Structures are given as C-alpha cells and as structure tokens.
N, C-alpha and C positions, 0 to 999 in steps of 0.2 A: 156073442151069445148065440146059441142055437135055438131053434124052435122048441126042441125038447126041454132045454134048460128054462126057457120062458114058461112053458107049460107047468113044469115042476114048481116054479117060484110064484107064478101069478094067480093060479086058481082058475084060469080060463078053461073053458070046456072045449074038448077036441071034437069037431064034427066030422072032419075028413082028414085022414092021415096020409100025408105025402111023404117026403123025405124030411124026417124030423131032425136030421143032422145039418140041415141048411142053416147057414149063418145069417143072422139078422144084423145088417150093417147100418140101417137107417130106419126111421119111422116116417110114414107118410099118411096124412089125413086129408081126405077129400071125397066128395060124393058125386062130383060131376065127371062122368067117365071120359069124356073127351080131354079134359085137363089131366086126369090120371094117366091116360095113355101117353100123353106127350111129356109129362113131367115126373112121374114116379120113378125113383131110382131102382135099379135092379137090386136084388137081395134085401128088399125092404120088408117091413111089416106094415101092411096097409090096413089102417083102421077106418072102417066105413059102416054105413047102415045098408049098403047095397047087397042084397042077398039073392040076386037073380043071375041067370046064366051069363049075362054080359059081364058081370063082375069076374067070373071065373076066366072068361076069355081075355079080359084086360090083364088080369094077374099073370096069365100065361105069357101074353105078349111082352109084358114088362119084366118077366123073369123074377117075380117076387118070391120071397121066402114064405110068406103066409098072408092070408086075409084074416083080419080080426073083425068079426061082426060085433059092433057095440050097440048099446042102448036096448039090448034084448031083441035086436032085429032077427027076423027069421030068414033062413035060407030055404028057397024052394027046392023041390026034389030034383028038378032038371039041373039046377046049379050044383047041387051036391054030386050028382052023377058026373057032370062035366069036370068038376074039380078032382074027383077020384080018378077019372080017365086021364087027366092031365098031370096027376101027381101033385096037386096043389094042397098045401096044408090049410085047413079052414078051422078057425077057432071062434069061440063065442063068449060074450060077457054081457052082463046087464049094466055095466058101467057106461056112463056117457063117453063120447068119443075122446074128449080131452083127457078125462081121468084114465081111460084105457091106455092112451098114448103115454101119459105120465108113468103108469105102472110098467110099461115096457121099458121106458127110459131108466126108471129106478132099478130095474132088475138086470140092466145091461152090464 
C-alpha cells in the first residue's frame, strides 16, 4: 500500500507531503529514538508521539515511508520544516498508537 492509499482509506490528516507514492511495507511503533534508529525497517510507517525535529532526522536516516503522529501529538514547526526539506510524509491522528497501527494494518 502507498502512503496516498493509506491517507485515502484511514482518515489520517496529512501535515507534510513528501512522496505519497512511497510503499509502506511494515509498521513500526516505538518512541525511544535510539531504538528506532537501530531497528526500524526502511519503507515502514512509523507510529509515534515524537513530534520534534529529531523524529524527522530518524525517519530520514531509516528511509521510512511516513511518520504517523498518534494520540493527537503535535509536531513542532522545526520538525515540519525538516520533514518538508527531507521529503518525509508526516500524518496525524487522534487514535492511540496501537489503534493507529491496527488501522494501517487493516488497510494494507
């Protein structure tokens, strides 16, 4: 499934548009950035509450398809600018992390 297809099916809000044709191959949930950097698979949808610039950097390093901010977590302006500059898709939902990940899985 592509990020665009996920957006169309899930109702997630798009905060930053990168390459919406990126394929989502896996789902990854974690908020500890050092763990995410070492374990997140490329082309994943990363479900997190981390809305700071470091999250955008980690997503870029791991070559993720998108970041999904769950639990209504806010992204700060610096993060949004970094994500835009790096071409990282950033989505948002009020759903808890687990439910957001399930929604991605259900729509795959």
